[in-house]
Steps between C-alpha positions, in 0.01 A plus 500: 500500500775746595705409189195553280436841654864602456493397134181697438647811662824464304305471176290803589808710570663389175196598293465834678871573463493434125204734461666763716795528265275685258464794740724704725555356846369717785719664763619302799217443746228560240457134405705254298314599186169643384281347232240693300261340255533607137150647514565643849217294650719357776819563695711283728783608727711210623706536816696290746631556849706320760582545867796328665482491879738405781367468856692451825317472832575434867308448822597725790543303821617676818638782289700268271443396138408132469365248249631668184326427171600598149304474178552617141229474239343634184225687685303583187534421127214622288382565145256781424282564197266796463342720237162546332287290268279639221469840671705693758192485722548123540827432681646178636775379730657158537771433759662161555708402802780248447693492829424239767357770726273617218349161415483337844177442691341227289205314651220268394306812400770619259516158335817436704710674235744795503318834503674684216233764441519812716290740292272425206260791471312705240423867570212657304451878505133473402382852586686822582690442829355153562706183462386140534763237577457126435733223610765436764694788650565682826192601697474869600638429847781659701728740314824316579366181337381676187840664453697269271771294667737660250418852621548454876697743713660220703604144424152361557159586641427535871367251754162677479473401138600138561244465783202691358516551122223366270729461197360368171175329407279423200199722438384836369588854606332831428720810520419869460657837571388861497612846612347698785696808389779587260741288706302287746468147355274224634541136396245224573549125462270204560561132438317167524732202506504128569642542850771231512802660336669459165499203264222306675355281224228315689315508827412860593400346832367808675311800370646797315723791594392865475756782513447875488765773502497878472804724455528876551779703336443861618808641321447316173655193343855398579755514218481178295286315757748564780232429760554132413878502491745500789740796545461845346708428189316774307585755772151653511526877455190561713363296792292198395274305735281192457258380770305175464271258678412142399238269643499132404228245583568132428170315536531145640879509469684168539857632542643637824612831343192578289603386149856428615662263746397141573169324446306441823393135492261312729333160526254565216730690264569869555409754765339819366469842660464862390828693511522880477820699444545877526797689353580869543811636327675816388785600269680837503784618276688827460846583360657160565328435833238226521277371777257208499268388780268199517257362756327161474226340710356151443202350682285191451145404589630177657883498513534151654453214253266225624392151413136413440456418871640837610843379610801708397715383207812693600476741204414865552461818297799732539303789646669811632656833402814625331677834452779585258685834475769555239702801384799571280707778349658487155835678466611677183738207435196263484601332825210473741476437872170365631353383828201287591309414816244217500284375785286186479245443775302182431236402756705286740193332653396369158822457302738421786745747350647791692566854369815555297676810373758534224741789445670522158773728366555486125744642246434496124698601194283575198714460190213525251210570732318186612608325181858447614575533869679350799326495839605389843338518842539382857202417724459447872198294604363534851268214594328466839446127446851378413855617438562825319670484163733681260485479119725638227399497133664597171313504170575582135220593258507516122194572284494500121 
């Protein structure tokens, strides 16, 4: 199966490369090549990106470093295809993940196969400022999750994102934007999705997932969508601010983190409960300075999974709260120093997990913006339940 997939991808790249020779190659970071139909009824930009990551971590016992671990991996390796079909009002995006981290997570509901597809979505601008999305893509959840992993300010996303995000799913999304004044922009998003995460091919055991988000940009749009990109690489000439709130309802959810995490099984199959998640976030940028804040709160109608006779199964919904604060300043040399504070406070009585806080100091060198960069950070984890920890990471990004 893997050999077959590799051969298909190799053939696809060969055909696209041959076609691309007929046109000028784009600049670095703007895609490997761009294809345009002879009658201009379609376009396709083909891109690729890779992230190489090294992680070293230690436990802190009685003030000393202990239990060292070291790991090096291809964190992400992805192919991206996007453009329009028939009319510029009908856009599409296809993103494939090829690294082990990208395709892991197979289960009986994903046909027990690697999950190559990250995004496969069509975006139809059917009327004025209205867009209808069909397919699999990121839900309009917390800002940090929607920011591409290639455009992050630090090596990777925060603990808040890993504990609370609602990631990708299959469904439809309606998006709209309008202006309250010459500058004040309002964006609305609503989605209905399957509720069990990406690449689920059968089952849909629970109900459906409903997500609504509204964003307020009082000083106008950021330069080149900078409200969804880490760091102020565009060095905004005037202050820019984005405020947003998201509410997500997963009806009869069967996973312990809404549409993420592990399935909650019981003696008759799967335990179902309603899970609600609230996100509040903000992004501010001005002259190289950037600040991002996020708050998350998850609750469940019945957080403790039960068997048919009412006895506990041992599974529970990961209910609780999280806070993430992050800031950075970009120097004229395109070096950036950033800091992050994250606090996770899951309900100890239900989850058995105690509060934890993480402090991260990062340094990045942007060679060609986010398209070619080196990032490193060091994190201190304070955990009331077990030993504290120290982690050092180094990552290299390249995007074509």
